[in-house]
N, C-alpha and C positions, 0 to 999 in steps of 0.2 A: 880912230876909236871914239873921238868926240862926236863924229857924225852918227855913229851907231847909238851912242848914249842919247843923242838928241832924238833920233828916230824912235827909240824905246820909250823915251819920256813922252813924246807926242802920242804914240800908240796907247800908252798906259792912261793918258789923259782922256781917252775916249771910252775907257772901260769903267764899269761901275765900281764903287768902292769894294764891294764884295769880291769881284773878280781880281782886283789889284791885291787884296788881302790874300786870296787863294794863291796867287802867283808868288807873293812874298813868302808864304808859308811853305812853298815847294820849290826852292831855288834849283834843285837838281833837275826837276822836270823842265824848268825854264831853260837851263843850260842845254839839256838834251834836245829840246825843240829848236833852239837856235842852231845847234850843231847840225841837226838834220836839215833844216832850211838852208844853211850855208852849203852843205854838201850837194843838195839838189840844185841850188842856183849856180854852182860852179861846174856842173856837168856840161860837157860840150853837146848842146842840144840845138841843132840848127833850126828846128821848128818853134823854138821858144823854150821857156823854162819848164813848161808842163805843170807849173804851180798854179793852183786855183786861188784866186784872191777872194777872201771872204771879208765881210764886214765893211764893204764900201759904204760911203756916206749915203748914196742914193742909188737904188737898183734901177736898171734900165726899164723904162715903161714901154709897153706895147699895147696896141689896140685889141679889141675883142676878136677880130678876125685873125690877127696874127697869133694871139694866145690860143685860139681854137686850132689853128694850123699846127702850132708847136705841140700842143697836147696830142693831137691826132698822130703826129710824126713820132712822138715818144711813147705812145701807148700801143696801138695796133693798126694794121692796115684795114682799110674799108670804111664804110659809113658808120657814124656813131650808132650805138645800140638804140633801138626803138623800145622805149619802156611805156607800157600802157597803164593807165589808172584802172581801178576796179570797174568803173563805169564803162571805159573804153573796151576793156576785156570782155565784159558781159555783152556789150553790143556786138563785138566781133565774133564771139562764139555762139551767140543766139541765146544767151541766158536772160531770164526775165528781170533779175535785179542784180545789183552789185554785190549783195549779200551772197548770192549764189557763187560768185567768183571767190569770195572768201571761204565759202564752204568747200569748194574745190581745193583751195590752198590748204585748209585744215586736213582734208582727206589725202593730201599728197598727190593729187592728180595734175597739179600745175606748180610751177615755181614762182615765188615772189618774195619780196622783202620790204621792210619799212623804207619809204622814200625819204629824201632829204627834207621835203617840205611838210607833207602830211599824207597820211594813208599809206597804203601799199602800192608798189609798182610791180609789173609783171612783164618780163621780156617777151616781145612779140615773136621772137625767133623760135619759141618753143611750140608754135602752132603750125600745123601743116597748111596746105593750100585751101582746105575746106574750113579752116579756122578751128581745128580740133588739136588738142595737145598730142604730140607724137606718141605713138604707141610705145610702151615701155618706159616712158618718162617717169611714171609713178614708181616703178621698180628702182630706178636710179635715185630719185628724190629721197626715198626712204633711207638711203645709205649715208646721207649727209646731215649734219647738224642744223643747217639752215639753207634757205633757198639760194642765197647769194653764193655760198661756197659751192653748191651743186652747179650753179650756172657757170661759174668760173671754170670748174672742171669740165663741164660739157662743151665749152667753147675754146678749150685749149688743145693744141696739137700735142698728142701724146705718143711717146716712143712705144708704149705698151700696145698701141693700136697702129703701129707702123706709120706714125706721123699724122694720122687722121684725127679730126675732131670728133669726139663721141656724139655730138649732136648731129653731125653729118651722117654718121653711121646709123643713128636712130632713125633719121629721115629715110634711110634706105631699107629699114626693117631689120637691121642686124642687132636686134635687142639683146640676145644672149651674150654676144661678144662684148657689147658695151657694159652690161651688168657684171660680167666676169671681170672686166678691166677695173670697174669701179670697186668691186669687192677686193680685188688685189691691191689697188692703190690704198684703200682704207686700211688694209692689213700691213701696208708698208712694202709691198713687192716692188713697185716703181720700175719695173723692167718691161 
């Protein structure tokens, strides 16, 4: 029991005064948390306790390449998404100015959103081999509140489309099928 008291005292010493006060104010929650932890740790688990340790003094550090590899592994398969600036988009589709790209965005012809640094970004994947937005993209874009939400929907495999990505179907000309699925998802059909 003294070992547990020492462990609790040591752990509480790493908490802020506000956190310690919250724990003192809720002794039943502390008792419940300790009981749950004890039950988990006493289970016969050959692969380890299965308990995630949080609040370590120093998180493990990884380099930029390893961080990118881990992010790629935990997010999606394939190459990272190519995002174009308004200048790059204008050049790729043959527009005279970047303002023309913004005009297309306002009219719903293309998808884009505010970038992390400055200005808007536009997914290159919405353009066909000739550098034009996929036909029907404007009909889908108008069904979403913002370009990012529309892009996430377009690039997600959907059960309502037999596991296909809507963008893939748009690229094949299956516009009505994709629009119908988008309308259904917006209404909450999800099937």
